[in-house]
N, C-alpha and C positions, 0 to 999 in steps of 0.2 A: 432796179427796184421791183419788189414783189408787187403784183398787180392789185393785191388786196388793200394796200396802203391807202388810207383815207387823205392823207395831207402830204405833199410834196413840194420842196422848194430847192432852189439852187443858190447857195450862198458861198461866196469866197472860195469858190473851187470844190465845194462839197455839195454832194446831191443828199438831200436831207428828207427822209420820210417818217411817217408817224401813223401808227394803228391805234385808234382809240379803244377798241375792246381789249386789248392785251397790254396798252401802253407801251409798245415796243418802238423805240426810236432807232433808226438805221440811217448811218451816215457812210458815204463811200467818197474817197478822194481819188479820182482818176489818175492824177499825175503821179501819185506815189504808189498807188496799190493798197493803200490803208483801206480798212473798213472797221466801223464801229457800231455794234449791234447790242442793245439791251433795254431794260425796263427804265423808264423815266417817271419818277414818282414824287409826290410832295406829301409829307406826313405833318399834320397839325399837332401843335403842343396843348392846345386848349383841351381841357377835360370835357368829355360828353359832345365833342364837336363832331365825332363821328368820321369816316373815311373821306378823304378828299379825292378828286380824280382830275387827270389833265384830260381835257376835252378839246374838241375841235374849235375853231374860232366861232363866236357868236356875232360878229360883227364883219365889217368890210376890210378890217385890218388883217392882211392874208400872212404876215410874217411873224405871227404869234399865235400860241394856243392858249386856251382858257384854263384857269384854276378854279374848279368848282368845289363848293362844299357838299355836305350830304343831302341838302335840299336841292342842290342844282344851281345854286346861286353862285354867279360870277364873283370870286372874292379878289381875283388878281389874274396875271398873265406871266406866260413864259415867252419872253421876247426873244427871238433868233436874230442874231446880226453877224456880220463877218467883216473881216478885212485882212488881205494878204495871207490867206490859208488859215486863219484863225477863225473858228465857228464858237460863237458864245450863246449860251442859254442862260438869260437874267430872269429871276423872279421879280415881278413888279407888283407893288400894292395898288389896290383900286383906291381912288381918291376917297379920303374920309374914312378908309378902314385900315387897320393894322392887323397883322397876325405874326405868330411865331411857329416856327417849325422847320423842316429840314427838306431842302430839294436834294434829290439823289439820282444817281444813274448808276446801275449795276448791269455789267455787260462784258462783253468779250471784244477785244481788240486784235486784228490781224494786220501786222506790218512785216512782210517778207524779210528774212534774214535779221531782224532785230534783237536787242538784248534790253533789259530794264536797266535804268540808270538815273542819275540825278543831274540836273542842269542849272537849276537855281542854287546859287551859292549861299549858304546860310550866312547870316551876320557873324555868327561866332560859333565855333565848333572846334573841338580838340581831336576830332576824328576824321581820318581819311579812309574811304572805304574802296575796297577792290573785290573783284570775284573771279572764282575759277570754276567754269561752268555756267550755267543758267541760273545763278543765285539770286535770290530775291532779298530786299530790304524795305523797312518800312518808310525809309527815308527817299526812295526813288520816288520821281514824278514825271519820268519821261521814258520813251523807247527810242533806241537809236539803231539804224541799220547801216552798217560800215559800207558794204559794197556800193550803195547808192548815195551815201552821205545824206541819209533823210532822218530828221528828227520828228518825234511826235511828243509834244509837250501837253501834259494835263495840268490844267490850274483849277484848284477849288480850295475850300478852307481844309477839307481833309481829302487825301488822295491814296489809294492803295492798289499795288500792282502786284499780280501773282502770276508766275510763268507757267503755262500748261505745257507739258512736254509730249512729243511723240512717244508711244509706248516703248519702252525699253531703249531709250536713247537719250542723247544729251541736247536734242535739237527741239527748240521751241515750236509749238505749233500754233500757238495763240497766247494772249494775255488775258486774265480776268482783271477788270477795272472796277474799282468802286470809287466814286466822287460824291463828296456831300458838301453843301453849303446852306448857310442860313440867310433868308430873305430879310429877317429883322436887322440885319448888320449890312449897311451899304457896301462895305468893303468885302464882305463874303457872299454877297447875294447871286453870283454867277458861277456856272461850270464853263470852261473853256478848253476845247480841244485845237490844237494848232500844230500843223504841218509846216516844218521849216525845211525847204530844200536846200542843200549845200549847206549844211549846219557848220561843218569845219571850214569847208572852202571859204565861206563869206565872212566868218568870224576870226579864224585863227590860222588856217592853212591854206594860203591862196593856190598851192600847186598840189592840192590833196589827191592822193592816190592810195587806195588801200592796199594793203600789204599783199604781196605776191606769194602766197603760201605754197605754191607749187615750187616755187625756186628755194624758199626758205621757210620751212613748215613751222620753225619753233625758234626761240632766240638763240643765237650762237653761243657755243661753250667752247673754251679753249684755255691756253697758257701763252703768255707773252712775258719778254724778259724785263722790259725797259724800267719798271718802277722799282725794280731791286739790283739789276746788272747795270743799268742805264746803258751806256753805249759800249760796254766791254764784252758783251755775250756774243761769241763767234759760234761757228758750227759745232764745235766741241762742246761748248757750254749748253748749248741748246739741245743737242743730242743726249748729253748726260742727264739733264733734267727730263728728257722726254722718256728716258727709260723708266724713270721713276714713275712718271705721269702715266705711262703704259700700265704699270703694276698696280697702282694705288688709286689712280683717278679715272682711266678710261673705263674699266667696268661699271663705273658710276654713272658716266654719262659724258665725260670729256671728250670732244670730238676733234678740236682744230688745234695745231701748233703753229703759232704765228711768229715770224721772223721779224725783228725790229733792227734799225740801225746797221743796215747790211752794206750800204753803199760806200764807195771808195771816199775816204776822208771821215767816215762816220764815227770814229773811236773817241771823238773829243766834241763837246758842245762849242759853240751853239750851231744849231740845226742849219741855219743859214749858210754854214761852210761845207756842207755835205756836197758831194758830187751826184745829185739827185737825177740827173738826165741822161748819163753816158751808159747807165745799166752795168757799169763795171763794179763788182762786189769789191769789198775791203780785202785786198790779197792776204793780209796777215791773218784776219779772223776768219775769213770763208775762202780758203785755198782751193777748195774743189769746186767752187762755184754755186749757183743758186739752184740749177736744175739738178745737180747731184743731190743738193741738200732736200730739195722737195721729195725726191725719190727715197730718200733715207727715212724721211718722216713718214712717208706712206707705208714704208716697210715696217714701222712699228704701229700701224693701224690707225694713224691721224691723218686729218685733212691739212694739208700744208696751206699756211697762210703768210702773207707778206705785207709789210708796210710801206707805204710810199708817200713822198710829199713833193709832187711834181711839178709846182708852179714856178719853179725858179731852181738856181744852182748856186754852189759856191765855188764851182770850177772856172778858173779865168780862162783855161785852155778850151773847154767847151764853149764858153761865151764867145770867144775870140773866133772860134770855128763857125759860129751860127749868130753872129753879131746882129744880122738883120731881124732876128726872131725876138729881140729883147726890147724892153721899155727903157727909154732915156728922156731926160728933163730937156728942157728949151736949151740948155747948155751942152747937151750931149753926154751928160754924166748918167751912168746906168742907175735906175731906181732899185732900191731894195727893200725887203722886209723880212720877217721871221722865215719866210720859205726860201730865200736865197739873196746872196749879194747881187746877182743878176736875176731879173724877174722877166719871164716870158710875157710876149704881148698876145692875151687872149683874142684880140681882134682879128688875127691873121689865121685863114683856114689852114695853112700850112703847119702852123704851131699845134693847132687843135688835132691835125693828122697825125703829128707826132706822139702827142699824148696818148692818142687811141692806139697807135701802132705800138709803143712801148708796152702798153699794158696787156696787149693782144699776145706779144711775145712772151711776158711773165705766165700769162695763163694758158696758151696753147703750145708753146715750146717748153718752157720751164715747168709747167704743171701746176702751178698754184690756184687753188680754188677758193680762197678768202682773201679779199683786199681790203685792207685798212688805210684808207686814202686820207692823208693829213693835210694840213694847211687851210681847210675850208671855213675855219671859224668865223661864225657871225657875231661874236662878242667883242672883237677889237679891230681896228683898222690896219693893224699889221699883219692881217690874214687877209686871204683871197676874196672871200665873199664882200666884205666891207671895203677892201682896198680898191677894187675895181670900181667902186662908186664914187672915189674921190674926184673931185674936179680936175686936180693936177695930173691924175693918172690916166682919166680919160682924154685929156689933151695930149698924152703921149701914145695914144693908139694909132696904129698905122691906118686903120679904117674907122669910120664911123660904126660903133656897136653899142646897142641899147641893152643887150643882155649877155655879156661876156662870161659870166660866171655859170649861167645856164648852158651855154654852149660848151663849156668845159666840162661840166658834169656829164652831159649828153655823150660827149666823146669818150669819156672815161668808162661809162657804161657799155658804149659800143665795143671799147677795146677789151675789157674783161669778158665780155659775152653775156648772153641772156640768162645763162645757168649758173654763174659763179655769184658768190655773196659779197656785197659791197656794204662795208661800215664806213659811213662818212664821219670824219673826225676833224674838227667838231661841227657836225651838222647842225642844223635848227630847222623847226618845223615852219618857219616862215619863208624858207628859201627853196629854190628850184631842186636842191638835192632830194627832197621828199619823193620826187617823180621817179627817181632812179635808184634809191637807196633801199636796202633791207634794215639797216640799223644805223643810229647815230650816237656818237659820244653826247652825253648830256652836258658836259662841262669840260672845263680844263683838266691838266694833269692832276691827280690827287697826291702827288708827291712833288717836291722841287729837285731838280737835278743833284745826284749826290747825297740826297738826305733821305732819312727813313719816314715812314708814315707818321704824322703828328695827329693830335686829337682835332686840330682845326681841319685837317684833311678829311677826317671822318664826318664832321658836321657839314663840309661842303658837299660831300658825296651824297648824304641824305637830302640836302637841300635842292641840289640840282635834280634829284630823282623826284621830289615832290612837285618842282616847277614844271616838269614835262611829263610827269606820270600820265596825263590826261591823253597823249596822244601814243603812249606805249601799247603795242599790240593792236594798233588802229591804223596808223600810217606807216609805223616800222617799229623796230625793237629798240628800247631804251638802253644805252649802255653808261653805267655809271663809272667807268674805269674799272680797274683790276680790283678784286677782292683779295686784300691783305690781311692776314690772320697772324703774322709771325710775333716774336717774343718782344718787339719794339712797342706793342701793346699790351695791355693786361688781359686777361682771358676775357673779362667782362666787355672790355672795348672791342676785342675781336668777335665776340658774339653779336655785338651792335653792327658791326660791318657785315657780318654774314646775314643777318636779318634784314638790313637795308638792301641787300642785292638780292636775296633770294626769295623774300615774302613777295615783292611785287612781280616776281618772274622776269627780271631783268636779264639782259645779256651777261653772262658769268664767265669771265676770264680769270683764272688764277694769275697770280703774279709773284709769289713768293718763291724763294730758293728751296725748292721741295725737298732736298736731301738734308737741310737744317731744321725742317719742322718736327716739332714734338707731336706725339701721337694724337693728342686732345686738339691740336690747332688742325692736322691733316684731316682729322674728323669733320671739322666744321666745313671744309670744303666739300667733303664727301656729302654732308647733309644738305649741301646747296645744289646738288646735281641729282638726277637731271633737272632742268628748268621747269617748273610748274607753269601750266598755261593760264596766266592771268591777265585780265583786262581791267580798267579802270571803270568804275561806277561813278565817280565825281568826274563829269566830262568839262572841266574848267581848270585854268592854272591854279595852283596852290602856292602861295608866296610865304606862308608862315610855316615855323617848324612844328608841325602838328607832333604832339606827344603819343598819339595813340593811331596805330595802323591796324585796320581790321581787313582781314582776308576772308571773305565768304566763300566757302566751298559747297558745291552742290553736285553729287553724283547720283546715279539712277538708283542707288541703294541707301542714300542718306544725305544730310546736311550737317555742316559744322561750321565755326568760325575759328581762325587763328589769329590771335590779337595780341600785338607787341604794344607794351607800354615802356615807352622809352623815358629815362631821365637823361637829359640832355647837359644838366647843372653839374656842378663841382660839389654840391651838398645833397645829403640824403633827403629824398622827397616822398610825400604821400600822394600817390597817383591813383586815379580810377575813373570810373565811368557809371553812367546810367546805362542799363541794358537797352533802353529807348534810344540812346545816343549811338548805338550800334545798329539801329535799324532793326532791333529784336523786340519781340512782345515781352513788355515789362511786366505782364502778369503771369507769366510762366516762370518755372523753376529751371535752372541750368545746373549743370557739373562743370567744374573748371579744374583743369590739370596745367601743372607748371612744367615746361618742357625741359628748361635748362636744369632743373633741380631734381627732376624726376619725382615730383611729389603731387598727390591729390590735394587740391585746396578747399574741396566740400562743395556743398550744395548752396546756390545763391540765387536770390530773386531781387529784382529792382535795380541793384547795384552792386559793383565790386569795388573794393579800394585795398591797396597794399602800400607797404613802404618799399621804396625802389633804391637802392644803393646809387650813390653817385656814378655817373658815366657808365650805366648798365641798363638792361631791359629785362622785363618779364615776357616770356614767350608763353601764351596760353592757348590751350584747346578748350573750347566751350561749345558744350552739346546740350541739347534739351534733356531734362531729366526722362528716362524711359520708365523707370519703375521696375525694372528687370535687368538682368545683365546686359551690358553694352560696351561697345568698343570706345576707347578713351583716347589712345595715342599710339605712335611708334616712334622710335629714335631713329629711324632710317632717314627721315627729312625733315626740314624746318616746318613744312607744311602739315606734319603729323597725319600723313596718309594721303595728300593731295596728289602725289605722283606714284605711289607704290600700292596704296590700298585699291584693290579692284573689285571687291565684293564683300559684303557684310549682310547676312541673313539671319533673322531670328526665327527659331522654329518653337512655337509656344507648346505644341504637344509633347516635344521631346525635351524642352530646356537646352537645346543646344545653340550656340551662337557659332555660325559657320561663316568663315571669311577666306579671301584669297588675297595674297600679297606677293609683289614681286621682291625677291631676294637677290642680293649679289654674292657670287660664289665665295664661300669660306668667310663671310663677313656676318658675325653675330648679330642678329637684330632683335631688338625687345618690343613685344607687343603689350599693351597695357589695356586691361579690361576691368570694368567695374562690376562687381558682384555685390548688389545691395543687401540690406536687411530683408529678411524674408526668403533668402536664396542662400545655396552653399555650393561651393566649387567641388566637383566630382574628379574630372580628370581632363587632360587634354591630348589630342592627337594631331599629327601632321603628315602630309605626303610630301615626298621628296625633301624633307628636312628633318633634323634631329631636334628634339626639345631638351635643350640643355638644362633648363631648370624652370620650375614653376613655383612661385613664391606669392603668397596672399598675407596682406596685412590685417590689422583689426578693423580698418575702414572698409574692407572688402576690396581693396585695389589688388588685382591678380597681375603679376608681371612675369611674362614668358619670354625667356631667351632661347631663340632657336638659330639653327645655322644648316644652310643648304651647301652641298659640296659643288653645286653648279649654280650658275645665274638662271633663275626659272620663276615661274609663278608656283607659289607654295600654297596648297589648299589646307587650312587649320580649322579645328573644331575645338570649341570650349564646351564641355559637358556641365551641365549645373542641374540642380534640383531644387524645388520648391520646399521651403520647411512648412511641415504641419503643425 
């Protein structure tokens, strides 16, 4: 604390100090590294009352400051109290006196490694909010630091948080905070700052471990066969598809080629019949073996991935050879579930060593670097996580074992090694797999065996995404199952699925037969790659099917929102939002652009509403109106610049809008720029790219089609002139 502070207290883990001549309140929380410093004021609403001051105590009660009017009369108090990390400043009336006004704090908060977010779930809201970069929202009420699992919650009648960045970076340096409450209302008379250590660990994720970004810096992307080939894709089918993927998807960011249903006996359902444990591939479908296939995948430029479900087997031969490793009921009958007709006993160290060793062979000998390990599911007792908790199963253990599933997933991580990527299928944030996994399937399969994707599968994919979005990119990356955009869906429904997967920045695995896709369907997959770096702003589970998903993007050169308005119904609906519902300033004007239909929707303030066709969505880019030429959108990616736009600079002296964008070789890309009234378009030029066309309409919407012969960053300039 500063030596010149006039009043100091220690309250609920906070060191609190106040200086009367500047009205500066300073609070530090040693256990979290959080500091709060700013001006504490009270403004009276009474006319002619003059300025009020916050003063030092006038009596022997030392945990409060005095509120004095212009004459120096004590009209009330600011009472400081605290409990369990929460520090509260409450305005109190003095007996027989009443007053109206505003108690306010304006200052700076430092919480290392934090981002602004919302933790108080609204009673009713149609909006879920997400962010890419250090984006702000007027709905935010908290700061969260993932590395330390520390939350700072701010409570007042009105709270605003603005992120201050280190110059020329995306890294927050501090947060400007404004809090206001009214002492005339008992329910709004206080300002509270509350530190909550172990926010996720204590409330949601008991094995909380932040993402290891050194091993997996971004959500995995890839292709896998099961949702369209089911159990019939062998090495030939995988490599045939990989040839197409290498040409049409790898340049856009697809990285992994993952093999499913490769084990002996894996050509027909159910999964419990597969020979999961012998490590022998299906001879008919994988005649060259799994090591050879991994090498072929690498030759095409992909990371090889592999699926396993190692908690049991369908092979009676393997069971008989290792009978002592398996679970049996009291009568000696083998226990079974989805994972196998014969289930391993996880209580035995030898069993766990085998799980570790078989995955070490796949990683170190065969060369697989991505592992999708199945059978973990927490949602039903016929999968391992819940199965091991059943009384009759525990009674069958050879040894007492209180944490069998935890020991299994630890063995699996040791087996694949510290540098390979592990996707837990179906993992859950309440289980021990959080501590070892990089990603987790959010729900069950989005198709049934042998059936195409249906509308209820699309709804399920969206629903499980919302329920677990609050842990995505914090403890691991959420996997909504594959993105399926084939002609079993209308184009509108395919666009919904692409939005559900790509807008929140989830794990993006394609699952269609690529050679059968029409160009407009292939383009949807390309527009979902690479994955945008997105984190949740609503740090709580969402159990309703929200119709409005808002991604707030902030870069060093600007900020914008990408908003999807979903119509989940079978009938046309009018859908919309107040800009305040998006956490935007509803007193400002915005420009709105429709991504799917490539059309400018005009200037909007206060609210936006549109008619949305059944089973479809609008995908909008929303920018503050600049009053001069400004960037609107690009068709390269669903985030409309979130992954590919690297810079936009306006030169007021020359009327030049200068930008830099990532281009994919020989892939025409459209940039959309608004040239508003009072300006005219002059010309456009680009480095390392050819301008194929430049068309401007009556609304001043300029569409630039460009193509580069190489994948590179393209610098472009739109020249405009002000009309005299």
